[in-house]
Structure formats: structure tokens, C-alpha cells
C-alpha positions in Angstrom: 125.3 -206.4 162.8 121.5 -206.6 162.7 121.6 -208.9 159.7 123.4 -211.6 161.7 121.1 -211.1 164.6 118.0 -211.5 162.4 119.5 -214.6 160.8 120.5 -216.5 163.9 119.5 -220.1 164.1 118.3 -219.7 167.6 115.8 -216.9 167.7 114.4 -215.7 171.1 110.7 -215.1 171.4 111.2 -211.6 172.9 114.1 -209.2 173.6 114.7 -206.6 176.2 115.0 -202.9 175.4 118.7 -203.2 176.1 119.1 -206.0 173.5 117.1 -204.2 170.9 119.0 -200.9 171.5 122.4 -202.6 171.2 121.4 -204.3 167.9 119.9 -201.1 166.4 122.6 -198.8 167.6 120.3 -196.7 169.7 120.2 -195.7 173.4 118.2 -198.0 175.6 116.2 -194.9 176.8 115.2 -194.3 173.1 113.8 -197.8 172.7 111.9 -197.6 176.1 110.4 -194.3 174.9 109.2 -196.0 171.6 107.5 -198.6 173.8 106.0 -196.1 176.2 104.7 -193.8 173.3 103.2 -196.7 171.3 105.8 -196.5 168.5 106.5 -200.3 168.6 104.6 -203.4 169.7 105.9 -204.2 173.2 104.6 -205.8 176.4 105.6 -205.2 180.0 106.6 -208.5 181.5 107.7 -209.3 185.0 111.5 -209.5 185.2 113.6 -211.1 187.9 115.6 -207.8 188.3 114.0 -206.5 191.5 110.6 -207.7 190.5 109.9 -204.7 188.3 108.2 -205.1 184.9 110.3 -204.4 181.8 109.4 -203.8 178.2 109.9 -206.9 176.0 109.8 -206.7 172.2 109.0 -209.7 169.9 111.5 -211.0 167.3 109.0 -210.0 164.6 108.7 -206.5 165.9 112.5 -206.3 166.1 112.6 -207.1 162.4 110.0 -204.4 161.6 111.9 -201.8 163.7 115.2 -202.7 161.9 113.5 -202.4 158.5 111.0 -199.5 159.0 112.0 -197.7 162.2 109.6 -196.6 164.9 105.9 -196.1 164.0 104.1 -192.8 164.5 103.3 -192.1 168.2 100.3 -194.0 169.5 100.2 -196.6 166.7 100.5 -199.4 169.2 98.9 -197.9 172.2 98.4 -200.3 175.1 95.0 -200.5 176.8 94.7 -198.4 180.0 95.1 -200.3 183.2 92.0 -201.0 185.1 92.0 -199.7 188.7 
């Protein structure tokens, strides 16, 4: 299943945690935790679902996750928000 996704002619710039979870055969919660714990490169982007930000993962990072799995905790730590 992931091979066909990776070889699609039309590749999206970024995917939601739900899309990544479906293609990797994982729970969406698991993928969100990878993002939160810095185990994959992800950005929080504003969504149109209630205005809340959601994690988005690039196509390149999807390919890395498919091949290597999640990185050790904290590898891709996001900078702390400025208050």
C-alpha cells in the first residue's frame, strides 16, 4: 500500500496525521505522538476544522518514516513558543 502512495504521479506537499497513519498502518494517535515527541519532522498548520492547528508531515518525511520508522525522541524538537 505505501509503495503505491509513494509512487503517485500527484504528490501532495504535506499530509495530515490521519493520512500518514492510514498509509503506515498505525493509529492516528501514534503519529501525533511522534510529532509531539520530536520523532518526525512535522509542522503545526492552521486547519479549517474548527480553526485548530493540526500536525502536517511533508512527503519527504513520509518516505523517511516508511523506510526507517520514527526517529529517537527529541530528534526533531520544535523551538519553544515565545510568550
